[in-house]
C-alpha positions in Angstrom: 17.1 13.0 -0.5 13.6 12.4 -2.2 14.6 8.5 -1.8 15.5 9.0 1.8 12.1 10.6 2.3 10.6 7.8 0.8 12.2 5.2 3.1 11.0 7.5 6.1 7.4 7.2 4.7 7.6 3.5 4.3 8.9 2.7 7.5 6.1 4.8 9.2 3.3 3.5 6.7 4.5 0.0 7.9 4.9 0.7 11.4 1.2 2.8 11.7 -0.5 0.1 9.5 1.3 -3.1 11.9 -0.5 -0.9 14.8 -3.5 -0.5 13.6 -3.6 -3.9 12.0 -3.0 -5.3 15.8 -6.5 -3.3 16.7 -8.3 -4.8 14.0 -7.8 -2.5 11.3 -10.6 -3.4 8.5 -10.3 -3.6 5.0 -11.6 -0.6 2.7 -10.7 0.6 -0.6 -8.1 3.0 1.0 -5.5 0.1 1.1 -5.2 0.8 -2.5 -3.2 4.0 -1.6 -0.4 1.9 -0.4 0.1 0.2 -3.8 1.6 3.3 -5.8 3.7 4.4 -3.5 5.5 1.2 -3.0 5.5 0.8 -6.6 7.2 4.8 -7.8 9.7 3.4 -4.5 10.5 0.5 -5.9 11.1 1.7 -9.5 13.3 4.5 -7.9 15.2 2.5 -6.0 16.4 0.2 -9.1 16.8 3.7 -10.6 19.4 4.5 -8.2 20.8 1.2 -7.9 21.6 1.8 -12.1 23.0 5.3 -11.9 25.2 4.4 -8.7 26.1 1.0 -10.0 25.5 0.3 -6.4 24.5 -3.5 -5.4 22.8 -2.3 -2.1 19.9 -0.5 -4.2 19.6 -3.2 -6.7 19.3 -5.8 -4.2 16.8 -3.6 -1.8 14.9 -3.4 -5.4 15.0 -7.2 -5.7 13.6 -7.5 -2.0 10.6 -4.9 -2.9 9.5 -6.4 -6.1 7.7 -9.5 -4.0 6.9 -7.5 -1.6 5.1 -5.4 -4.0 3.4 -8.2 -6.0 1.8 -9.6 -2.6 0.5 -6.2 -1.6 -1.0 -6.1 -5.0 -2.2 -9.8 -4.8 -3.8 -9.2 -1.5 -5.1 -5.8 -2.2 -7.0 -7.4 -5.0 -8.5 -10.3 -3.6 -9.9 -8.6 -0.8 -11.5 -6.5 -3.2 -13.1 -8.8 -5.0 -13.7 -10.2 -2.0 -15.6 -7.4 -0.6 -17.2 -6.4 -4.0 -18.5 -10.0 -4.3 -19.9 -10.0 -0.9 -21.3 -6.5 -1.0 -19.5 -5.5 2.0 -17.1 -3.1 0.6 -18.6 -0.4 -0.7 -21.2 -0.2 1.7 -18.9 0.8 4.4 -18.0 4.6 3.2 -18.1 6.3 6.6 -18.9 9.7 4.8 -21.9 8.9 3.1 -24.1 9.5 6.6 -22.3 13.1 7.1 -23.3 14.0 3.3 -27.1 12.7 3.7 -26.7 9.6 1.2 -28.1 6.2 2.2 -25.1 3.6 2.8 -26.0 0.1 0.9 
């Protein structure tokens, strides 16, 4: 049941992200929030494959591993690039609301 909920979350997160990327979604540190759930979902998919001995889950887990690796690489490179250029940490939308200056 939880794996099914994870599948629903993955579908919604993917579709929502693709929609906003088309509208010019800027990179921010929130992109890291995709890596952990996808990693846990991948691990749980492999666990289901091991427990049920169904090749479907094992095969699907093998598809998720490269997707997860590409996501980690993308977010790592974009984070390093943003920090190096000094653009990433200065784009925190809540800073003016709490009275802190932007970088």
